[in-house]
C-alpha positions as CSV (number, residue, x, y, z in Angstrom):
1,M,-86.0,-198.3,-27.8
2,N,-82.9,-196.6,-26.3
3,K,-82.5,-193.8,-23.8
4,K,-81.4,-191.3,-26.5
5,L,-84.5,-191.9,-28.5
6,I,-86.7,-191.6,-25.5
7,G,-84.9,-188.3,-24.7
8,T,-85.6,-187.1,-28.2
9,H,-89.3,-188.0,-28.0
10,A,-89.4,-186.3,-24.5
11,G,-88.1,-183.1,-26.4
12,I,-90.9,-183.4,-28.9
13,I,-93.5,-183.7,-26.3
14,W,-92.0,-180.8,-24.2
15,N,-92.1,-178.5,-27.3
16,L,-95.8,-179.3,-27.8
17,L,-96.6,-178.7,-24.1
18,N,-94.8,-175.4,-24.2
19,N,-97.8,-173.6,-25.3
20,N,-99.4,-173.3,-21.8
21,Q,-102.3,-175.6,-22.7
22,K,-103.3,-179.0,-21.5
23,W,-103.0,-181.9,-23.7
24,N,-104.5,-185.4,-23.8
25,I,-102.8,-188.4,-25.4
26,S,-105.0,-188.2,-28.5
27,R,-103.8,-184.7,-29.2
28,L,-100.3,-185.5,-28.4
29,R,-100.4,-188.4,-30.8
30,E,-101.8,-186.4,-33.6
31,A,-99.6,-183.5,-33.2
32,S,-96.3,-185.5,-32.6
33,G,-96.7,-188.5,-34.9
34,L,-95.4,-190.6,-32.1
35,T,-97.0,-193.9,-31.1
36,E,-98.9,-194.2,-27.8
37,K,-95.8,-196.2,-26.3
38,E,-93.4,-193.6,-27.4
39,I,-95.6,-190.8,-25.9
40,Y,-95.9,-192.6,-22.5
41,T,-92.1,-193.2,-22.3
42,A,-91.5,-189.5,-23.1
43,I,-94.0,-188.5,-20.4
44,G,-92.3,-190.8,-18.0
45,W,-88.9,-189.1,-18.8
46,L,-90.4,-185.6,-18.3
47,A,-92.1,-186.8,-15.0
48,R,-88.8,-188.0,-13.7
49,E,-87.3,-184.6,-14.4
50,N,-90.2,-182.8,-12.6
51,K,-91.2,-181.1,-15.9
52,I,-94.7,-182.3,-16.4
53,E,-97.9,-182.4,-14.4
54,M,-101.0,-184.7,-15.0
55,E,-104.6,-184.2,-14.0
56,K,-108.0,-185.7,-14.8
57,S,-110.1,-183.7,-17.2
58,L,-113.9,-183.5,-16.8
59,N,-114.4,-186.2,-19.3
60,G,-112.1,-188.6,-17.3
61,E,-109.1,-188.5,-19.5
62,E,-105.6,-187.6,-18.3
63,D,-104.4,-184.0,-19.3
64,Y,-100.7,-183.2,-19.4
65,Y,-99.1,-179.8,-19.0
66,L,-95.7,-178.4,-18.2
67,M,-94.5,-177.8,-14.6
68,I,-92.7,-174.5,-14.5
69,E,-90.8,-173.6,-11.5
70,Y,-89.6,-170.2,-10.9
71,Y,-86.8,-169.4,-8.4
72,F,-86.3,-166.0,-6.8
C-alpha cells in the first residue's frame, strides 16, 4: 500500500464522517467497502492531520468523528 492510496482512502473516510455523526469500524467498513486495514491506515492519516477524533461508545467500541476547528 502506498501513500497515495492511503490518502485516497482517507478521503473516502473523511467524506463518510462529514455527516456530523459518529461512526464505528463496522459501519465504516460497510459504507466504504474498504478493508479494516485500509480503514485504520486512513484513520491514522486523518489523525496525523488533526482531522479526526475518537472516543469509546457505551458498548465499548471506538467511535470516530471529524474534528472541525474554527478560527476567528
